[in-house]
C-alpha angles and dihedrals in degrees: 000000000000108000096333088154098023127123147211141191127211139123109219141025149342112259103198101161121143136207120226117218131172115272118253126230130210139174122280114275130222107253133160088228124047108244141144107260099170127009125242115252088240117111104186114152119253122212089267111087116245098012127094122220089249090054092048092051091052094049093047092049088083114061111206089192094068109097116248095249090060101028128123120220117245114279121265091253086074085068104034108035117096095204090055089058090053087055092051092052091052098043105024112028099031094053125073132354116334121195109233109159149340129273098247088068088067100026096126139041113280093021115136143170133185136212147165131229114180106315092336116107109191138176127203120201148155117233125219089279094052096252116148118235137174125196140171101268092230129113113240091220106063104343102260118158106256109203137016136197119355142285137089130333133167089202140350115257117190109237090213105056106352100252104165131214133189118232088255087065097253120139108248100176135009107192127225096354094137109153097019114144135210091017122149114182092203090065089056099064121134110277105253130221127199113259134175138153135240117194105311096343134096117216132191135186119220098184100080146043102225116203086209134020104225111154131211125233119282091253090054094048092043090054093050096044101032102020115197091348092071097086091045093053095044091052094048101062100281095128144105097273098094126080125237111246107176152333129231129182131199133185113217125198091223139088110269092245091060088063089048095049092051090053092051101050093104095246092301097137096042101091088048104042105022108045092165094051095044090056091060096050135063095228089185089072093054113133136174133205129182127212132176098295101346133075121197122204120191132189132172123233122253124268119294090259091058102028120128112219088221093060100043123195097311142013133211123200116189124188113201111196128276106012117335126103128187120195120191118184133146110329091336138090119180127178126205120202114190116199127181119243099172136342090279103027134064140172122229118201118199123196119189124208126182138188108272093238090067104040091102095048095098095175094053091049095046090051092045092052094048090054091050093047089055091055091047094051088051092051092048089057092050095047092047091049091050090051091055090050093049088056093052118103086230095071131068110146136336140200138264125243091233094207095057112013100065094112091054090052090050089053092053091047091054092048089052092048094052094040090057097044114096 
């Protein structure tokens, strides 16, 4: 349950950039099952557009058709190969809705925040009329980044040469271009991205170049992003009624999927790694349900004699493919957004929301956040230890515990589906 009750503090934005490095090669390992542990350095193209033979071998080393009770986990190359991360950006992160922030960040006209996912720099803002926009955060003149952080702006002024853009993306001023020919300022608007909201979350799509930014209804977006779990989440306290309390961010020395796998092990590691958290939960009540691109884990709180007021009587942990987690327990909701930085490094952004009746209870908030911080630090140690093990020549693939790790298997099957979908 990686960071289900962890915390972060930060003021501004998600830095999800990544570094590309050449993939390493190694000799074939001795394994009981034939899998691709490391890719070959060869990058010859396969018949599929946009995927190399080496990438294809890594993807196909995991077989989603094998039943869970017999299934082998993905090979270590999924977690250690740089070219595999390149493929994930192209086919996982740059397709479909991606959670990037929360609605309080763009609550009023002129509010904005910025972020980065892979090589895509983006800015989300509300114009003077309150309309929501998203753009590539890149000046059309000489490619400078326009804005940074978050806050309020009446316009975006390029720090390089002063080109100025309205919050609807239109070019207001291009400085010192006297004598220029064949220039139409309408052709130099900021490049738009599709943006919308669902409940308290801000979502963008990086797989298109919309000519307009018309957004569908919350129900339509919810069905596309969350599938049939949308109503379950919205009726179980995942809504806009809570107040954002704080953000905390952590950099982990592990592949982004290690963090997700830890979250999706059905509470398997909790009694061994999180003694304090385990004492506040009735782990015998743990259950897991899978939906199209979402898995939901539920657990009841401990008995009244043991109960932590932070956890309440029940907890719901929702994983939204590919990298977003929503945790609702007691008066709290926290979200965990895990973003790849490199093959072996990720950043996790935690946003904490609280019932409005408790936002002035500083002692309760501080105590709750201290407990959450302890769980997160325990999970960081676990995840970084797993990454070191994945890089060891002793490991290729493992097995699933069928009674508890069904959500993890579901996640791996979704990855395989999207990685093989041209």
